[in-house]
C-alpha positions in Angstrom: 111.6 119.9 95.7 109.1 122.6 96.4 109.1 124.6 99.6 105.9 122.9 100.7 107.4 119.5 100.1 110.5 120.5 102.1 108.4 121.6 105.0 106.5 118.3 104.9 109.8 116.4 104.8 111.2 118.3 107.8 108.0 117.8 109.8 107.9 114.1 109.0 111.6 113.6 109.9 111.0 115.6 113.1 108.1 113.3 114.0 110.2 110.2 113.3 113.0 111.5 115.5 110.6 112.4 118.3 109.0 108.9 118.1 112.4 107.2 118.3 113.5 109.4 121.1 110.4 108.5 123.1 110.7 104.8 122.2 114.2 104.9 123.7 113.0 106.7 126.9 115.2 109.7 126.3 114.4 113.4 126.9 115.2 116.1 124.4 117.8 117.3 126.9 119.5 113.9 127.0 119.7 113.8 123.2 120.9 117.3 123.1 123.8 116.5 125.5 124.8 113.5 123.5 124.9 115.6 120.3 126.5 118.6 121.9 123.5 120.8 121.1 121.0 122.8 123.1 117.5 121.6 124.0 116.0 124.2 121.7 117.9 122.7 118.7 116.4 119.3 119.3 112.9 120.9 119.8 113.3 122.8 116.5 114.2 119.6 114.7 111.4 117.6 116.2 108.9 120.4 115.3 110.1 120.4 111.7 111.5 123.9 111.8 115.0 122.7 111.1 115.8 119.6 109.0 119.0 117.7 110.1 121.8 117.1 107.6 122.8 113.6 106.8 125.7 113.5 109.3 123.3 114.6 112.1 120.7 112.1 110.9 123.3 109.4 111.3 124.1 110.6 114.8 120.4 110.5 115.8 120.2 106.9 114.4 123.2 105.9 116.4 121.7 107.3 119.6 118.4 105.5 118.9 120.1 102.3 117.8 118.2 102.3 114.5 119.1 102.8 110.9 119.1 106.3 109.4 116.9 104.7 106.6 114.3 103.9 109.3 114.1 107.6 110.2 113.6 108.5 106.5 111.3 105.6 105.6 108.7 106.9 108.0 108.3 110.0 105.8 108.8 108.4 102.4 106.0 108.8 99.8 107.3 105.6 98.0 104.9 102.7 98.2 107.7 100.2 98.8 109.0 102.2 101.7 105.5 102.4 103.2 105.0 98.7 102.7 108.3 98.0 104.4 107.3 100.2 107.3 104.0 98.3 107.7 105.9 95.0 107.6 108.3 96.3 110.3 105.3 97.4 112.5 103.5 94.0 112.4 106.6 91.9 112.5 106.4 91.2 116.2 102.7 90.5 116.3 101.2 87.1 116.6 100.0 85.6 113.3 96.3 86.1 114.1 97.0 89.8 115.0 99.0 90.3 111.7 96.0 88.8 109.8 93.7 91.2 111.5 95.9 94.2 110.6 96.1 93.0 107.0 92.3 92.6 106.8 91.8 96.1 108.2 94.3 97.5 105.7 92.4 95.7 102.9 89.0 97.1 104.0 90.4 100.6 104.4 92.1 100.5 101.0 88.9 99.3 99.3 86.8 102.0 101.0 89.3 104.8 100.2 89.6 103.6 96.6 85.8 103.9 96.2 86.1 107.6 97.2 
């Protein structure tokens, strides 16, 4: 993995952690206390300066009551992971709203494919 790809991965995982933390209504300080870290450590992870190891990623997932895979799927370049993420995002929507999202994705995909 190139240095550029590593930086993108770190930034993406940081955004995913930040999003989950916010979803749970937690501050960086609260997460830091639960992990036995300083606030700056959490900030550096969320900003993509530091990438958490697997054990730390599992600890984040436990705090946020989500799967570690969910934190990784948000940054995955794999089409199947991206499709799974979209499916998860629209799962709780009403049928007509899901259909609207699918139509929007179809139109956007066609437009982007044309260049």
